[in-house]
C-alpha positions as CSV (number, residue, x, y, z in Angstrom):
1,M,0.0,0.0,0.0
2,R,1.4,3.4,-0.9
3,I,0.2,6.4,1.0
4,A,0.8,9.8,-0.7
5,T,0.8,13.5,0.7
6,K,-0.4,16.2,-1.7
7,R,2.3,19.0,-1.7
8,G,1.6,21.8,0.4
9,M,-1.8,20.5,1.9
10,G,-0.8,17.7,4.1
11,L,-3.5,15.2,2.8
12,R,-2.7,11.9,2.8
13,S,-4.5,9.4,0.6
14,V,-4.4,5.8,-0.8
15,F,-5.4,4.3,-4.2
16,V,-8.8,3.1,-4.4
17,D,-7.9,-0.6,-4.3
18,D,-5.8,0.0,-1.2
19,A,-8.9,1.8,0.5
20,A,-10.9,-1.2,-0.4
21,A,-8.7,-3.3,1.3
22,M,-8.5,-1.1,4.5
23,L,-12.4,-1.2,4.6
24,K,-12.7,-4.8,3.8
25,M,-15.3,-4.0,0.9
26,S,-15.1,-4.1,-2.9
27,R,-13.8,-1.2,-5.1
28,R,-17.4,-0.8,-6.3
29,T,-18.7,-0.2,-2.9
30,V,-15.8,2.5,-2.5
31,Y,-17.0,4.1,-5.6
32,Y,-20.5,3.8,-4.2
33,R,-19.2,5.5,-0.8
34,I,-17.4,8.3,-2.8
35,R,-20.5,9.1,-4.9
36,D,-22.6,9.0,-1.6
37,G,-20.2,11.6,-0.2
38,R,-19.2,9.3,2.7
39,L,-15.5,8.9,1.3
40,R,-13.6,12.0,0.1
41,T,-11.1,11.7,-2.7
42,I,-8.5,14.1,-4.4
43,R,-7.7,14.0,-8.1
44,T,-4.1,13.5,-9.2
45,A,-2.4,15.3,-12.0
46,G,-3.0,12.2,-14.2
47,G,-6.7,12.4,-13.3
48,S,-7.0,9.2,-11.0
49,Q,-8.9,9.4,-7.6
50,R,-7.0,8.9,-4.3
51,V,-9.0,8.3,-1.3
52,L,-8.3,10.5,1.7
53,I,-6.8,8.6,4.9
54,E,-9.3,10.9,7.1
55,S,-12.3,9.9,5.3
56,I,-11.6,6.3,5.5
57,A,-11.1,6.8,9.4
58,T,-14.3,8.4,9.8
59,L,-16.1,5.7,7.8
60,L,-14.4,3.0,9.9
61,H,-15.4,4.6,13.2
62,E,-19.0,5.1,11.8
63,Q,-19.1,1.4,11.0
64,G,-17.8,0.4,14.3
65,A,-20.3,2.7,16.2
66,R,-23.0,1.2,14.0
67,R,-21.8,-2.5,14.6
68,S,-21.9,-2.0,18.6
69,L,-25.0,-0.5,18.4
70,T,-26.5,-3.4,16.3
71,T,-24.9,-5.8,18.9
72,Q,-26.3,-4.3,21.7
73,T,-29.7,-4.1,20.4
74,S,-29.6,-7.9,19.4
75,E,-28.5,-9.1,22.5
76,S,-31.2,-7.2,24.4
77,K,-33.9,-8.9,22.7
78,P,-35.5,-11.9,24.0
79,L,-35.6,-15.1,21.7
80,S,-39.1,-16.0,20.6
81,L,-40.0,-19.8,20.4
């Protein structure tokens, strides 16, 4: 995985493939998250997109919070037989 820093801005970013690996999702899902505004990107001089590490961290935090909420909710419900 290569992490790049945009000169003068201090923005760290990774390729879409690397973002997909970090988030444990497909490239297509990463593009959906970009389109939905949940992942932020920058464009390189060559025109390709790179995903900002900051937005990956935010999404991972949201997913973790959502998972813990779901786990707490499902544990508190009684099983019906």
